[in-house]
Residue frames as qw, qx, qy, qz and C-alpha x, y, z in Angstrom:
[[0.553, 0.041, 0.751, 0.358, 101.49, 138.44, 91.42],
 [0.439, 0.805, 0.251, -0.310, 100.35, 141.17, 89.04],
 [0.123, 0.792, -0.475, -0.363, 103.69, 141.47, 87.30],
 [0.912, 0.161, 0.363, 0.106, 104.54, 139.06, 84.45],
 [0.089, -0.751, 0.417, 0.504, 107.91, 140.13, 83.07],
 [0.356, -0.087, 0.839, 0.403, 108.21, 137.16, 80.70],
 [0.339, 0.651, 0.678, 0.039, 104.75, 137.78, 79.27],
 [0.081, 0.919, 0.024, -0.385, 105.55, 141.49, 78.86],
 [0.237, -0.508, 0.647, 0.517, 108.72, 140.55, 77.00],
 [0.390, 0.262, 0.844, 0.259, 106.71, 138.23, 74.75],
 [0.269, 0.834, 0.466, -0.122, 104.15, 140.95, 73.95],
 [0.058, -0.844, 0.244, 0.474, 106.89, 143.50, 73.30],
 [0.302, -0.272, 0.778, 0.479, 108.67, 141.11, 70.91],
 [0.366, 0.503, 0.773, 0.125, 105.38, 140.34, 69.16],
 [0.171, 0.917, 0.227, -0.280, 104.61, 144.04, 68.69],
 [0.147, -0.689, 0.488, 0.515, 108.12, 144.70, 67.34],
 [0.371, 0.030, 0.853, 0.365, 107.76, 141.78, 64.94],
 [0.317, 0.710, 0.629, -0.001, 104.38, 143.04, 63.71],
 [0.027, 0.905, -0.038, -0.422, 105.76, 146.58, 63.34],
 [0.229, -0.466, 0.680, 0.518, 108.71, 145.32, 61.24],
 [0.366, 0.308, 0.847, 0.229, 106.34, 143.17, 59.17],
 [0.245, 0.852, 0.411, -0.213, 104.11, 146.17, 58.55],
 [0.030, -0.808, 0.317, 0.496, 107.07, 148.30, 57.39],
 [0.330, -0.166, 0.825, 0.427, 108.23, 145.48, 55.12],
 [0.342, 0.564, 0.745, 0.097, 104.76, 145.28, 53.55],
 [0.116, 0.902, 0.151, -0.388, 104.57, 149.06, 53.23],
 [0.096, -0.653, 0.532, 0.530, 107.86, 149.27, 51.30],
 [0.342, 0.060, 0.886, 0.308, 107.03, 146.19, 49.24],
 [0.313, 0.710, 0.627, -0.072, 103.65, 147.63, 48.24],
 [0.090, 0.886, -0.072, -0.449, 105.03, 151.07, 47.40],
 [0.211, -0.416, 0.734, 0.494, 107.70, 149.39, 45.25],
 [0.341, 0.311, 0.868, 0.184, 105.01, 147.29, 43.56],
 [0.261, 0.827, 0.370, -0.333, 102.85, 150.35, 42.91],
 [0.100, 0.823, -0.308, -0.468, 105.62, 152.14, 41.03],
 [0.233, -0.287, 0.855, 0.363, 106.81, 148.97, 39.23],
 [0.502, 0.436, 0.733, -0.146, 103.33, 148.10, 37.96],
 [0.091, -0.109, 0.525, 0.839, 102.90, 148.69, 34.21],
 [0.069, -0.482, -0.810, -0.327, 99.17, 148.05, 34.12],
 [0.188, -0.802, -0.457, 0.335, 98.36, 151.17, 36.16],
 [0.328, 0.746, 0.123, 0.566, 98.45, 154.76, 34.99],
 [0.270, 0.316, -0.365, 0.833, 99.84, 157.74, 36.84],
 [0.474, -0.431, 0.061, -0.765, 96.56, 158.60, 38.56],
 [0.901, -0.245, -0.324, -0.149, 96.11, 155.03, 39.73],
 [0.687, 0.093, -0.447, 0.566, 99.61, 154.99, 41.16],
 [0.006, -0.377, 0.262, -0.888, 99.06, 158.33, 42.85],
 [0.680, -0.404, -0.122, -0.600, 95.74, 157.18, 44.30],
 [0.901, -0.190, -0.376, 0.098, 97.14, 153.94, 45.70],
 [0.508, 0.214, -0.409, 0.727, 100.18, 155.74, 47.12],
 [0.246, -0.422, 0.169, -0.856, 98.02, 158.33, 48.87],
 [0.820, -0.340, -0.223, -0.402, 95.69, 155.62, 50.16],
 [0.854, -0.070, -0.415, 0.305, 98.58, 153.54, 51.53],
 [0.360, 0.245, -0.358, 0.826, 100.31, 156.56, 53.10],
 [0.340, -0.402, 0.082, -0.846, 97.23, 158.32, 54.56],
 [0.834, -0.274, 0.187, -0.441, 95.44, 155.19, 55.83],
 [0.152, 0.556, -0.814, -0.070, 98.37, 152.78, 56.12],
 [0.360, -0.070, 0.903, -0.224, 96.82, 149.74, 57.82],
 [0.640, 0.500, 0.451, -0.370, 93.63, 149.82, 55.79],
 [0.446, 0.748, -0.333, -0.363, 95.49, 150.78, 52.61],
 [0.005, 0.446, -0.890, -0.092, 97.90, 147.86, 52.86],
 [0.463, 0.142, 0.835, -0.262, 95.10, 145.42, 53.62],
 [0.616, 0.639, 0.241, -0.394, 92.96, 146.63, 50.70],
 [0.321, 0.707, -0.547, -0.313, 95.95, 146.64, 48.33],
 [0.165, -0.282, 0.945, 0.006, 96.84, 143.07, 49.25],
 [0.540, 0.350, 0.708, -0.292, 93.25, 141.95, 48.70],
 [0.544, 0.746, 0.102, -0.370, 92.76, 143.86, 45.45],
 [0.534, 0.752, -0.379, -0.076, 96.18, 143.44, 43.80],
 [0.591, -0.545, 0.594, -0.032, 97.96, 140.69, 45.78],
 [0.865, 0.200, 0.443, 0.125, 97.80, 138.08, 43.01],
 [0.550, 0.806, 0.000, 0.219, 99.14, 140.52, 40.42],
 [0.234, -0.870, 0.426, -0.084, 101.86, 141.50, 42.87],
 [0.746, -0.282, 0.594, 0.107, 103.12, 137.92, 42.99],
 [0.771, 0.503, 0.336, 0.200, 102.96, 137.64, 39.19],
 [0.257, 0.938, -0.168, 0.162, 104.94, 140.88, 38.78],
 [0.463, -0.697, 0.547, 0.003, 107.58, 139.59, 41.22],
 [0.823, 0.029, 0.547, 0.149, 107.84, 136.32, 39.30],
 [0.627, 0.731, 0.173, 0.207, 108.12, 138.10, 35.93],
 [0.022, -0.939, 0.329, -0.096, 110.79, 140.44, 37.34],
 [0.634, -0.474, 0.606, 0.079, 112.78, 137.45, 38.62],
 [0.813, 0.330, 0.443, 0.186, 112.48, 135.73, 35.23],
 [0.422, 0.890, -0.021, 0.174, 113.69, 138.85, 33.41],
 [0.266, -0.837, 0.477, -0.040, 116.63, 139.24, 35.79],
 [0.767, -0.199, 0.599, 0.114, 117.54, 135.56, 35.35],
 [0.735, 0.568, 0.312, 0.200, 117.30, 135.80, 31.55],
 [0.195, 0.952, -0.195, 0.131, 119.42, 138.97, 31.53],
 [0.483, -0.669, 0.564, 0.027, 122.04, 137.32, 33.73],
 [0.813, 0.067, 0.553, 0.169, 122.17, 134.20, 31.55],
 [0.588, 0.775, 0.143, 0.186, 122.45, 136.34, 28.40],
 [0.072, -0.928, 0.360, -0.064, 125.28, 138.32, 29.99],
 [0.642, -0.433, 0.625, 0.096, 127.15, 135.16, 30.97],
 [0.794, 0.375, 0.447, 0.172, 126.60, 133.66, 27.52],
 [0.396, 0.904, -0.020, 0.157, 127.84, 136.86, 25.87],
 [0.253, -0.844, 0.472, -0.036, 130.85, 137.14, 28.18],
 [0.753, -0.239, 0.604, 0.106, 131.79, 133.51, 27.56],
 [0.764, 0.551, 0.286, 0.176, 131.94, 133.95, 23.77],
 [0.672, 0.372, 0.069, 0.636, 134.31, 136.03, 21.66],
 [0.092, -0.958, -0.080, -0.260, 134.02, 139.24, 23.66],
 [0.624, -0.724, 0.222, 0.191, 137.01, 138.46, 25.85],
 [0.144, 0.756, -0.602, -0.213, 140.69, 138.54, 24.88],
 [0.049, -0.298, 0.947, 0.108, 141.66, 135.32, 23.12],
 [0.678, 0.212, 0.445, -0.546, 138.04, 134.39, 22.50],
 [0.760, 0.505, -0.251, -0.324, 138.56, 133.37, 18.89],
 [0.232, 0.493, -0.833, 0.096, 141.63, 131.33, 19.85],
 [0.384, -0.074, 0.820, -0.419, 139.60, 129.32, 22.36],
 [0.754, 0.394, 0.220, -0.477, 136.86, 128.80, 19.76],
 [0.567, 0.581, -0.554, -0.184, 139.46, 127.64, 17.22],
 [0.032, -0.343, 0.905, -0.249, 140.81, 125.21, 19.81],
 [0.599, 0.142, 0.612, -0.496, 137.29, 123.92, 20.42],
 [0.740, 0.529, -0.126, -0.395, 136.75, 123.49, 16.68],
 [0.351, 0.537, -0.767, -0.015, 140.05, 121.61, 16.35],
 [0.304, -0.159, 0.856, -0.386, 139.00, 119.36, 19.21],
 [0.732, 0.334, 0.330, -0.494, 135.67, 118.65, 17.47],
 [0.639, 0.590, -0.421, -0.257, 137.53, 117.81, 14.26],
 [0.108, 0.451, -0.872, 0.156, 139.94, 115.48, 16.09],
 [0.450, 0.023, 0.779, -0.436, 137.06, 113.61, 17.73],
 [0.080, 0.162, 0.865, 0.468, 135.34, 113.23, 14.37],
 [0.177, 0.607, 0.610, -0.478, 132.32, 115.33, 15.30],
 [0.404, 0.823, 0.022, -0.399, 132.87, 117.60, 12.29],
 [0.848, 0.347, 0.219, 0.336, 134.50, 117.01, 8.92],
 [0.517, -0.181, 0.152, 0.823, 137.56, 118.81, 7.54],
 [0.101, 0.482, 0.442, 0.750, 135.33, 120.90, 5.26],
 [0.395, -0.813, -0.397, -0.162, 133.08, 121.93, 8.18],
 [0.626, -0.532, -0.097, 0.561, 136.17, 122.79, 10.22],
 [0.398, 0.069, 0.272, 0.874, 137.59, 124.98, 7.43],
 [0.095, -0.655, -0.471, -0.583, 134.22, 126.72, 6.93],
 [0.519, -0.793, -0.312, 0.067, 133.81, 127.44, 10.66],
 [0.619, -0.344, 0.028, 0.706, 137.44, 128.58, 10.88],
 [0.251, 0.324, 0.342, 0.845, 136.97, 131.03, 8.00],
 [0.286, -0.770, -0.433, -0.370, 133.81, 132.36, 9.64],
 [0.620, -0.680, -0.202, 0.336, 135.66, 132.89, 12.93],
 [0.542, -0.181, 0.156, 0.806, 138.62, 134.58, 11.34],
 [0.121, 0.507, 0.425, 0.741, 136.38, 136.86, 9.26],
 [0.371, -0.806, -0.439, -0.140, 134.47, 138.05, 12.33]]
């Protein structure tokens, strides 16, 4: 009864999972090192060498020393990407497309018909659209 194939399978799967997790952290940390704006070139080089030469210790020390900033940089990057996407959508939805001014004129006419804007406001907005 010395052989435990199910237990060996469990340990093998655990080791593979830990190995994949370690590679994920390694790539994530190297990406964070080069994305960081608060570190100079020598700091980036030092952390990269430390993480590559002593990988397990380097990753552990990096997570302890710069883990909080890493999360903040990820959050700021996500916010910038979201803002850029929203600006792109906003820009694409305005007059940049073909027939953009026609759709804006239709929207202005609709506002005038509902009484949201006066005839003078409609004429002023229409002149502004046609001049642009």
